[in-house]
C-alpha positions, 0 to 999 in steps of 0.5 A: 658019163652017163649022167653027163650026158642025160643032163645035158640033154635035159639042158638042150630040150629045156628051152622047147619046154618052156612056156610061153610069155605072152602079153595081155592087153586091156581097154578100160573106161576109168576117169582121168590121165591114166585111161586107156589101155594096160599091159600084162604079162601071162605065163601060158605053163601056170597060168600066171598073170601079172599086175597090168600097168599103164601102156598109153592113153586113149579115151574110151578104148572098150572094144579093139582087135590086134591083128593076126601079124601081131603089128597093129592094134585098133580100137573103137573109142566110145566117145560121144564128141570126138574132134570137137563134134557132138555126137561122134565117136572114134577109132584109133590106129595103133602100131605094137612092138610086139617084143616090149609090148608098146603102142603108138598111136598112129591116127584117129578118124571119126567113127560115123556114129556115137559110142563105137561099140565093135571092130573087127577086120575083114577077111583080107585085112584090109578094112576094118568093119566098125559098128557105131552103138548110137548115131545122134541119141539126142535126135533119136537117130540109130547106130550105124555101121561104117567100113574104113580102109588102111594105107600101108603103114596100117593107119586108117585111110578113109570111109569106104561103107556106111549104112545107118538103122532105123526103128524100135522094138517092145522094150519102152525104155531100151529100144527107143531107136536102133542100137548097131552093137557088132559086126563081122564078116562071114567066112567067105567075106561076101557079107557082113552080120550086124546084130541091132539091139533096138532093133531084134534084128541080125542085118545082112550086107553084101560086102565088096571086098575091093571096094570095101563097100556095103550093100544091102542083102536081099532079105536084108535082115532076120528078125530074132525073140521081141524084147531079146536083144541081139548082141553078138554074133560068131561063125562056127568053125565049120561056116555053116552055123551062126550064134547070136547071143541076146543081151536083154534076153540072156540066151543064144539063137541057133541059126543055119547059114546060106552062104550062097544067098546070105541067109540065116534060119534059126532053129534054136534058142536057149538061155545062158542062165540056170533055171532057177535063177530068178533075178536080173542079168544081161549077157555081153560076150560070147565065144566059141572054142577052136575045135567047135565043141563048146560056147561060152558066154557072159552073164551079167548080173548072174556074174558068171561064164555060161558054158553051152556044148554044141552038139557035133549032128546038130549043132544044137545048144546044151547048157552045161554049166554056168561058172562064178566069174570071180568079180561083178559084171564080166563084161569080156573075155578072150581066149589065150594063143594055147586055149588052155585058159580063158581071161574074164573081166569083171569091170564092177568089181576092177578086176581079171580072172583067169580060168583053167579049160578043162580040155575033156570036158571044156569045163572052167576052174579059177586060177589064182586071185583076180588081178586088180584092173580098173575098170577093165572091158576088152583083154586080147593076147600077144605073144610076145616077139610075135 
């Protein structure tokens, strides 16, 4: 009788012990009719990632986001002639079925620039902010930033904000014009920060969450080390520290953030590469752990993920280690919803690699063999049935 009760209790608790089943979406840049989004399943208990299957076509869907409620996916389309207009990219809105994983296109709009490289939501979720890497590259026009509102069904409505960057920096081959590379709002939703690779600046805009408009802050930007090429920006969970990763310089700058004035003051520069490395490498993605203890950055060329520890008192970074990415040219990566795993895409070796995160040290250990994905850029997780 006792044995029967014991088994009954185990069966009753079994559903609570099951691993979470997540969808994983991959945005790709592969050519032909199957370019677009692919979908895999991911087991949060074992770290097993299934081979992805084709979901829906979307040209140049390099960088994208899934809304917190899991109902919509918004992507940049890094194309150059959208709608027959030369030097114009696009943004696309998709409805997302979290039970089946299926994506359905709602609509597309011109992105207000060429080769859009980044999209983010403001803190209200009512606006999408887009960084277009270029304006018209033939004419030497700088990259642009734009804001778009949404309709009730989650499709794009209209453009509400815009600005174009101008100028050059010291690198005569890579900084001949402005290149807006990413855009996010600060924790208060009153400002938007935009790293520009071509100008070695981080622009700061006032953001109006009522209208979706952008206006230059005073000061309008902070300059960084010349020739380093600012790429992505993140906030520490405390909302007071900002980290900017520089593509060309393979380094991160740490800033104090004044949320009242909208100003940045640098207090550290640190390389994402080991001191003994002498080859060529450029940074791509950067993220911070949910607890704010570790920053991770991808090194393309060194082909690794850099792990940097955050000092809890000074918020300065220390390079802990670099972990081989499991392929060539690691582009983007993402934490799974449990933050026990990191998924890295290596776009020049056409694979995705799962890494287990040590909860005590933050170090990464590759889990299993690389999974084939054709020219993957961004991975994103979504719990099934969310």
